[in-house]
C-alpha positions as CSV (number, residue, x, y, z in Angstrom):
1,M,-8.0,4.2,30.5
2,N,-6.2,1.5,32.6
3,I,-5.6,-1.9,31.2
4,K,-3.9,-5.0,32.5
5,L,-2.8,-7.5,29.9
6,N,-2.1,-11.3,30.2
7,T,1.3,-11.7,28.6
8,E,1.7,-15.5,29.1
9,Q,1.2,-18.2,26.5
10,L,-0.9,-16.2,24.0
11,K,-2.7,-18.2,21.3
12,K,-1.1,-18.0,17.9
13,L,-3.5,-16.8,15.1
14,H,-1.3,-17.3,12.0
15,G,2.0,-16.2,10.4
16,V,3.1,-12.7,9.4
17,D,4.7,-12.7,5.9
18,P,8.3,-11.3,6.1
19,L,7.5,-9.2,3.0
20,L,4.4,-7.7,4.6
21,T,5.5,-4.0,4.3
22,S,5.9,-3.7,0.5
23,Y,5.1,-0.9,-1.8
24,N,4.2,0.5,-5.3
25,I,6.4,2.3,-7.7
26,E,3.8,3.5,-10.2
27,M,4.3,3.1,-13.9
28,T,4.0,6.8,-14.3
29,E,7.0,7.3,-12.0
30,I,9.1,5.2,-14.3
31,T,8.0,6.6,-17.7
32,G,7.2,10.1,-16.5
33,G,3.6,11.3,-16.7
34,T,0.7,12.8,-14.9
35,F,0.0,12.0,-11.2
36,W,-1.9,13.8,-8.4
37,K,-1.1,17.5,-8.0
38,A,0.8,18.2,-4.8
39,Y,-0.8,20.0,-1.9
40,T,0.8,23.3,-0.8
41,P,2.7,23.5,2.5
42,E,-0.1,25.6,4.0
43,Q,-2.7,22.9,3.1
44,I,-0.6,20.1,4.5
45,A,-0.2,22.1,7.8
46,G,-3.9,22.6,7.9
47,K,-3.5,26.4,7.8
48,K,-5.2,26.8,4.5
49,K,-8.3,25.0,3.4
50,F,-8.0,22.9,0.3
51,M,-10.6,24.0,-2.3
52,P,-11.4,21.1,-4.7
53,V,-11.7,21.5,-8.4
54,F,-14.2,19.7,-10.6
55,S,-11.8,18.7,-13.3
56,L,-9.6,15.6,-13.3
57,S,-6.9,17.3,-15.4
58,K,-6.7,20.1,-12.9
59,M,-6.2,17.6,-10.1
60,M,-3.1,16.3,-11.9
61,Q,0.4,17.5,-12.6
62,Y,3.2,16.2,-14.9
63,N,6.2,14.6,-13.2
64,D,9.5,13.6,-14.7
65,P,10.6,10.0,-14.2
66,V,11.9,9.2,-10.8
67,D,15.7,8.5,-10.7
68,L,15.8,5.1,-9.0
69,Y,19.6,5.3,-9.0
70,D,19.4,8.2,-6.5
71,E,21.5,7.4,-3.4
72,R,19.0,8.5,-0.8
73,I,16.1,6.5,-2.5
74,R,18.3,3.4,-2.5
75,K,19.4,3.9,1.2
76,M,15.8,4.4,2.3
77,A,14.7,1.3,0.3
78,L,17.3,-0.8,2.1
79,G,15.9,0.3,5.4
80,I,12.7,-1.6,4.6
81,P,14.2,-5.0,3.7
82,N,12.4,-7.9,2.1
83,V,9.8,-6.3,-0.1
84,W,7.7,-6.9,-3.2
85,V,7.9,-3.9,-5.6
86,R,4.7,-3.5,-7.6
87,V,4.8,-1.6,-10.9
88,S,1.2,-0.8,-11.9
89,G,-1.4,2.0,-11.6
90,T,-3.9,3.3,-14.1
91,W,-1.0,4.6,-16.2
92,A,0.2,0.9,-16.7
93,N,-3.2,0.0,-18.2
94,K,-2.3,2.1,-21.3
95,T,1.5,1.8,-21.5
96,Y,3.3,0.3,-24.5
97,Y,6.7,-1.4,-24.0
98,D,9.3,-0.3,-26.6
99,F,12.6,-2.0,-25.9
100,S,14.2,-1.1,-29.3
101,G,16.6,1.2,-27.5
102,E,15.2,4.5,-28.9
103,E,15.2,7.3,-26.3
104,K,11.8,8.8,-27.3
105,P,9.8,6.3,-29.3
106,K,6.5,7.2,-30.7
107,V,3.4,6.3,-28.7
108,P,1.4,3.8,-30.8
109,E,-2.3,4.4,-31.5
110,G,-4.5,3.1,-28.7
111,Y,-1.9,3.6,-26.0
112,E,-1.1,6.7,-23.9
113,S,2.6,6.3,-23.0
114,V,5.7,4.3,-23.7
115,L,8.1,2.4,-21.4
116,T,11.6,2.4,-22.9
117,K,14.3,-0.2,-22.5
118,K,16.4,2.3,-20.5
119,Q,13.6,3.1,-18.1
120,W,12.8,-0.6,-17.5
121,I,16.4,-1.4,-16.9
122,G,16.5,1.4,-14.3
123,L,13.6,-0.3,-12.5
124,L,15.1,-3.8,-12.7
125,D,18.5,-2.5,-11.4
126,Y,16.6,-1.0,-8.4
127,V,14.8,-4.3,-7.7
128,R,18.0,-6.2,-7.9
129,A,19.9,-3.7,-5.7
130,I,17.4,-4.0,-2.9
131,N,16.9,-7.8,-3.4
132,G,13.2,-7.3,-4.0
133,K,10.6,-9.3,-5.8
134,L,8.7,-7.9,-8.8
135,L,5.0,-7.7,-9.4
136,I,3.6,-6.0,-12.5
137,S,0.3,-5.4,-14.1
138,L,-0.3,-5.4,-17.9
139,A,-2.0,-3.2,-20.5
140,N,-5.4,-4.0,-21.7
141,C,-6.5,-1.1,-23.9
142,E,-7.5,-0.2,-27.5
143,G,-3.9,-0.4,-28.6
144,N,-3.7,-4.1,-27.5
145,H,-7.0,-5.2,-29.0
146,G,-10.4,-4.1,-30.3
147,L,-13.7,-4.8,-28.8
148,G,-14.7,-8.4,-29.4
149,E,-11.1,-9.3,-30.1
150,P,-9.1,-11.4,-27.6
151,W,-6.3,-9.8,-25.5
152,N,-2.9,-10.1,-27.2
153,P,0.0,-11.5,-25.1
154,K,2.7,-10.2,-27.4
155,Q,3.6,-7.2,-25.1
156,A,3.4,-9.4,-22.0
157,K,5.8,-11.9,-23.5
158,L,8.3,-9.0,-24.3
159,I,8.5,-7.7,-20.7
160,I,8.5,-11.1,-19.1
161,E,11.3,-12.4,-21.4
162,F,13.4,-9.2,-21.2
163,S,13.2,-9.1,-17.4
164,K,14.1,-12.8,-17.1
165,E,17.1,-12.5,-19.4
166,Y,18.3,-9.4,-17.5
167,G,18.3,-11.5,-14.3
168,V,15.4,-9.8,-12.5
169,P,12.4,-12.0,-13.3
170,V,8.7,-11.0,-13.0
171,S,7.5,-13.1,-10.1
172,A,3.9,-12.1,-10.1
173,I,1.3,-10.5,-12.4
174,E,-2.0,-8.7,-11.9
175,F,-3.7,-8.8,-15.3
176,V,-5.1,-5.2,-15.1
177,N,-5.0,-2.5,-12.4
178,E,-8.5,-1.9,-10.9
179,P,-10.6,-3.7,-13.6
180,N,-13.8,-2.6,-12.0
181,Y,-13.1,1.0,-13.0
182,L,-14.5,0.7,-16.6
183,D,-14.6,4.4,-17.3
184,V,-10.9,5.3,-16.9
185,N,-8.9,2.2,-17.7
186,G,-8.6,2.7,-21.5
187,Y,-10.5,-0.4,-22.4
188,P,-12.0,-0.7,-25.9
189,K,-15.2,1.4,-26.1
190,G,-18.2,-0.6,-24.9
191,Y,-16.1,-3.0,-22.8
192,T,-18.0,-4.9,-20.1
193,A,-17.3,-7.2,-17.2
194,D,-17.9,-10.2,-19.4
195,D,-15.3,-8.9,-21.9
196,Y,-12.9,-8.6,-19.0
197,G,-13.6,-12.2,-17.9
198,K,-12.9,-13.5,-21.4
199,D,-9.6,-11.6,-21.6
200,F,-8.5,-12.6,-18.1
201,D,-9.1,-16.3,-19.1
202,V,-7.0,-15.8,-22.2
203,F,-4.2,-14.2,-20.1
204,A,-4.3,-16.8,-17.3
205,R,-4.3,-19.8,-19.6
206,W,-1.5,-18.4,-21.7
207,L,0.6,-17.5,-18.6
208,R,0.1,-20.9,-17.0
209,A,1.0,-22.7,-20.2
210,N,4.2,-20.7,-20.8
211,Y,5.3,-19.2,-17.4
212,S,3.9,-21.5,-14.7
213,E,6.4,-20.1,-12.2
214,I,4.7,-16.7,-12.2
215,I,2.0,-16.1,-9.6
216,I,-1.3,-14.8,-10.8
217,V,-2.6,-12.1,-8.4
218,G,-6.1,-10.6,-8.8
219,P,-8.6,-9.2,-9.3
220,S,-6.8,-6.0,-8.1
221,A,-10.2,-4.5,-7.3
222,A,-10.8,-1.0,-6.1
223,T,-12.7,-1.0,-2.9
224,N,-15.1,1.8,-3.9
225,E,-18.1,-0.5,-4.0
226,K,-21.2,-0.9,-1.8
227,G,-21.0,-3.2,1.2
228,I,-17.8,-2.0,3.0
229,H,-18.4,1.6,4.3
230,K,-20.4,4.5,3.0
231,M,-17.4,6.8,2.8
232,T,-15.5,4.5,0.4
233,E,-18.3,4.4,-2.1
234,V,-17.9,6.4,-5.4
235,P,-21.3,7.8,-6.5
236,S,-22.6,6.3,-9.7
237,F,-23.0,9.7,-11.3
238,M,-19.2,10.2,-11.0
239,M,-17.9,6.8,-12.2
240,K,-19.3,3.4,-13.0
241,I,-17.9,0.8,-10.6
242,I,-18.4,-2.9,-11.4
243,P,-18.7,-5.0,-8.1
244,T,-15.7,-7.3,-7.5
245,R,-18.0,-10.3,-7.3
246,E,-19.3,-9.6,-10.8
247,I,-15.7,-9.3,-12.1
248,L,-14.8,-12.7,-10.5
249,D,-18.0,-14.4,-11.8
250,A,-17.1,-13.4,-15.3
251,C,-13.9,-15.4,-15.2
252,E,-13.5,-19.1,-15.5
253,E,-9.9,-19.0,-14.5
254,K,-9.1,-17.9,-10.9
255,P,-6.1,-16.1,-9.5
256,D,-3.5,-17.8,-7.3
257,I,-3.7,-15.0,-4.7
258,F,-6.6,-12.7,-4.1
259,S,-5.9,-9.0,-4.2
260,Y,-7.8,-5.8,-3.5
261,H,-7.1,-2.1,-2.9
262,Y,-7.7,-0.4,0.4
263,Y,-8.1,3.3,0.9
264,N,-10.0,5.1,3.7
265,G,-12.3,6.7,1.1
266,M,-11.5,9.5,-1.3
267,S,-9.1,12.4,-0.8
268,E,-10.0,16.0,-0.3
269,R,-9.5,16.5,-4.1
270,T,-12.9,14.9,-4.6
271,M,-15.1,16.5,-1.9
272,M,-16.0,13.1,-0.6
273,S,-13.4,12.8,2.1
274,F,-13.4,12.4,5.9
275,P,-12.5,15.7,7.7
276,A,-9.1,15.8,9.3
277,K,-10.7,15.9,12.8
278,A,-12.0,12.4,12.2
279,A,-8.6,10.9,11.3
280,C,-8.3,9.1,14.7
281,S,-12.0,8.2,15.1
282,E,-13.3,4.7,15.4
283,D,-15.4,5.2,12.3
284,Y,-12.4,6.2,10.2
285,L,-10.2,3.4,11.6
286,S,-12.8,0.8,11.1
287,I,-12.5,0.8,7.3
288,A,-9.3,-1.2,7.2
289,E,-10.9,-4.0,9.2
290,L,-14.2,-3.9,7.3
291,A,-12.5,-4.1,4.0
292,C,-10.2,-6.9,5.1
293,K,-13.0,-9.0,6.5
294,Y,-15.1,-8.3,3.4
295,Y,-12.4,-9.6,1.1
296,V,-11.3,-12.5,3.3
297,K,-14.8,-13.9,3.0
298,M,-14.9,-13.3,-0.8
299,S,-11.4,-14.8,-1.4
300,S,-12.3,-18.1,0.3
301,D,-14.5,-18.8,-2.7
302,V,-11.7,-18.0,-5.2
303,T,-8.4,-19.3,-3.9
304,T,-7.1,-21.7,-1.3
305,N,-3.7,-20.1,-1.2
306,G,-4.4,-18.6,2.2
307,Q,-3.0,-15.2,1.5
308,L,-4.6,-11.9,0.8
309,W,-2.7,-9.1,-0.8
310,V,-3.6,-5.4,-0.6
311,T,-1.8,-4.3,-3.8
312,E,-2.6,-0.6,-3.2
313,S,-3.0,0.9,0.3
314,G,-3.1,4.5,1.6
315,D,-5.0,7.0,3.5
316,A,-7.2,8.1,0.5
317,A,-7.6,7.3,-3.1
318,A,-6.8,10.2,-5.5
319,G,-3.4,11.0,-4.1
320,G,-4.0,11.1,-0.4
321,H,-5.3,13.6,2.1
322,T,-3.6,16.9,3.0
323,W,-2.5,15.2,6.2
324,G,-1.4,11.9,4.5
325,S,2.3,12.9,4.6
326,T,2.2,13.9,8.3
327,Y,2.3,12.2,11.7
328,L,-1.5,12.2,11.8
329,D,-1.7,9.3,9.3
330,V,0.6,7.1,11.4
331,I,-2.4,6.2,13.6
332,R,-4.3,4.8,10.5
333,S,-1.2,3.1,9.1
334,A,-0.4,1.3,12.4
335,N,-4.0,0.3,12.7
336,E,-4.0,-1.2,9.2
337,L,-0.9,-3.2,9.9
338,G,-2.6,-4.5,13.1
339,V,-6.0,-5.5,11.8
340,F,-4.7,-6.9,8.6
341,T,-2.2,-9.2,10.4
342,K,-5.0,-10.1,12.8
343,H,-7.3,-11.4,10.1
344,T,-5.0,-12.8,7.4
345,E,-1.5,-13.5,6.3
346,G,-0.3,-11.6,3.2
347,I,1.2,-8.5,1.8
348,I,0.3,-4.8,2.0
349,F,1.7,-2.7,-0.9
350,H,1.8,0.9,0.3
351,N,1.0,3.4,-2.5
352,T,3.6,4.8,-3.1
353,F,7.2,4.7,-2.1
354,V,8.3,8.0,-3.5
355,S,5.4,9.9,-5.2
356,S,2.5,12.1,-4.2
357,D,1.2,13.1,-0.8
358,Y,0.8,9.5,0.4
359,G,4.4,8.5,-0.5
360,W,6.7,7.2,2.2
361,L,9.4,9.5,0.9
362,D,9.0,13.2,-0.1
363,P,8.9,13.3,-4.0
364,V,11.3,16.2,-4.2
365,T,13.8,15.7,-1.3
366,H,13.3,11.9,-0.9
367,Y,13.4,12.5,2.8
368,P,11.5,9.9,4.9
369,R,8.1,10.9,6.2
370,P,6.5,9.6,9.4
371,N,4.9,6.6,7.8
372,Y,8.3,5.5,6.5
373,W,9.6,5.5,10.1
374,L,6.6,3.5,11.3
375,N,7.4,0.7,8.8
376,Y,11.1,1.0,9.5
377,I,10.6,0.3,13.2
378,W,8.0,-2.4,12.5
379,N,10.7,-4.2,10.5
380,Q,13.2,-3.9,13.4
381,L,10.9,-5.4,16.0
382,I,8.1,-7.6,14.6
383,G,8.6,-11.3,14.0
384,T,6.7,-13.8,11.8
385,S,3.7,-14.7,13.9
386,T,0.7,-12.9,15.3
387,F,-1.2,-13.7,18.5
388,D,-4.6,-13.3,20.0
389,T,-4.5,-10.5,22.7
390,E,-8.1,-11.3,23.8
391,W,-8.7,-7.6,23.6
392,E,-11.6,-5.8,21.8
393,N,-10.3,-2.7,20.2
394,C,-11.9,0.5,21.3
395,E,-11.1,4.2,21.4
396,G,-7.8,4.6,23.3
397,A,-6.6,1.1,22.9
398,H,-6.1,-0.9,19.7
399,I,-3.8,-3.7,20.8
400,F,-2.0,-6.3,18.7
401,A,0.7,-8.9,19.6
402,Y,3.5,-10.6,17.7
403,D,6.6,-12.7,18.3
404,R,9.9,-11.0,18.6
405,K,12.1,-10.3,15.5
406,D,15.2,-11.1,17.6
407,G,13.9,-14.7,18.1
408,K,13.9,-14.4,21.9
409,A,11.0,-15.7,24.0
410,G,8.2,-13.2,24.6
411,Y,6.1,-10.9,22.5
412,V,6.0,-7.5,20.9
413,Y,2.8,-5.5,21.5
414,M,1.7,-2.7,19.2
415,I,-0.7,-0.4,21.1
416,I,-2.4,2.5,19.5
417,N,-4.0,5.3,21.6
418,N,-6.3,7.0,19.1
419,S,-8.0,9.1,21.8
420,K,-7.3,12.8,21.3
421,K,-8.0,13.6,25.0
422,E,-7.2,10.7,27.3
423,E,-4.0,8.8,28.1
424,T,-3.9,5.0,28.2
425,V,-2.0,3.1,30.9
426,V,-1.2,-0.6,30.2
427,D,0.1,-2.8,32.9
428,F,2.2,-5.7,31.7
429,G,3.2,-7.0,35.1
430,K,6.9,-7.2,34.3
431,E,9.8,-5.2,33.0
432,V,9.4,-4.1,29.4
433,D,11.2,-2.2,26.7
434,V,9.2,0.7,25.2
435,Y,9.4,2.3,21.8
436,L,6.9,5.2,21.9
437,L,6.0,7.1,18.7
438,S,4.7,10.6,19.0
439,A,4.8,14.1,17.5
440,D,4.6,17.7,18.8
441,E,1.5,18.3,16.8
442,E,-0.8,16.0,14.7
443,R,0.3,17.4,11.3
444,S,4.0,17.4,12.1
445,K,6.3,16.3,9.3
446,D,8.5,14.8,12.1
447,M,7.9,11.8,14.3
448,K,9.6,11.2,17.6
449,L,10.8,7.9,19.1
450,N,10.8,8.1,22.9
451,G,10.9,11.9,22.7
452,T,13.7,12.2,20.1
453,V,13.0,13.2,16.5
454,L,13.7,10.5,14.0
455,A,16.1,12.0,11.4
456,L,18.8,10.9,9.0
457,G,22.4,11.5,10.2
458,E,25.5,12.4,8.3
459,D,25.6,10.9,4.8
460,D,22.0,9.8,5.4
461,A,22.9,7.4,8.2
462,M,19.8,5.8,9.7
463,P,19.1,6.8,13.3
464,E,19.6,4.4,16.2
465,I,16.4,2.7,17.3
466,T,16.7,2.3,21.0
467,S,14.1,1.5,23.7
468,Q,13.4,2.9,27.1
469,K,13.4,0.4,30.0
470,N,10.2,0.3,32.1
471,A,11.0,-1.8,35.2
472,E,7.5,-1.4,36.7
473,G,5.8,-2.6,33.5
474,K,3.2,0.1,33.5
475,V,3.3,1.9,30.2
476,T,1.6,5.3,29.7
477,L,0.6,6.2,26.1
478,P,-0.4,9.9,25.8
479,P,-3.2,10.8,23.3
480,V,-2.5,10.1,19.6
481,T,0.5,7.9,20.1
482,V,1.7,4.4,19.1
483,G,3.7,2.2,21.4
484,F,5.7,-0.9,20.6
485,V,6.3,-2.8,23.8
486,V,8.7,-5.7,24.0
487,V,7.9,-8.2,26.7
């Protein structure tokens, strides 16, 4: 494919939030608890087929709390500056806060886990060290209140007040993680969308009366509902999903910022996943844009803030695909950044920073994976505005344009060649600087920048991010590559 682009006086679409590339640290990572069972090296490499099991407990494994004082984790976090840190997940819906100082307090009836004072201080110290902003979700389970009784704000007050006094305030709250998953959230037995609406209204009115500075984000909906893409839908026989619209209609109060969760369907753990051979296909990549447009339209009825937040994002729900930790998922991730910034201004919280197969960092070694390097380079180059390229995305050429992070005149183009067979040649008509991302094989754990593997140096020093000059202005993108081109 040969393309010639007009690089003069592009039309601005809207801003790009400087905190766009944010992430989750799940509550289970802080308290310790169950999370998705890791794939084997052979499964990740595609050398051994993953055989799903029909038991949620067998899909999970216990993990000790993550040490957020770990030097490598801190260094990698500082490589992605300006972030929101979201502490949430299904685990958070049933977590009790015990800040008495006891090391191993008893789990109260109706809850499933306990967050201790020491554990929460560890998270707050981390957020302060990286100069982040904190978003949390709250528990809404049988331990908090019974069916027909209103949600109790006592626990919310405890964590808000403690965080504020410690000097790391809670800046935003989602009431509950994925409220449309009625079957797994720990709600009182018989809980309905109407019950959720009443509880959300109690929460919102209480928060606005007592902590008006805290942003209310919601509904934090899982995108496994009809109307987006057939591969993202969870069959009704597996789990009851309440449509997001029904959740919103049950509430009189509205969030300040609309949020949803985006995954490209379910992981291989569920037998409802895309095959790896489709990971670069137009059908697979279309899901990010379909979900974004679906919720942009819905959010216009709810909030006038103008932002949309994806408060969980990744290649697949249920812990990610076998290839989620490899270079192959970089194509999807880059495309998500492109289509999201094309349609709205907001935040994407990648799930997760350092846990499971979709984490940016390996959970054991904390070494950066390919998707970490993609977001690292994005933050080196991309400015605060996105522009209309006047290009219709197609196989071989997904093209997006931004202003330059260095403040100089010109643009930064992100071009994705998702073709597995054909190269794409883009003519810019002038000298350009090229940052080409590639790998020796699709499921590689390494990613190359202009032919050199991106790797940490001595004492975990970050690699130098340098470009290749292209005086002619004709840039060739081999199959399955991503190019950042500075004009």
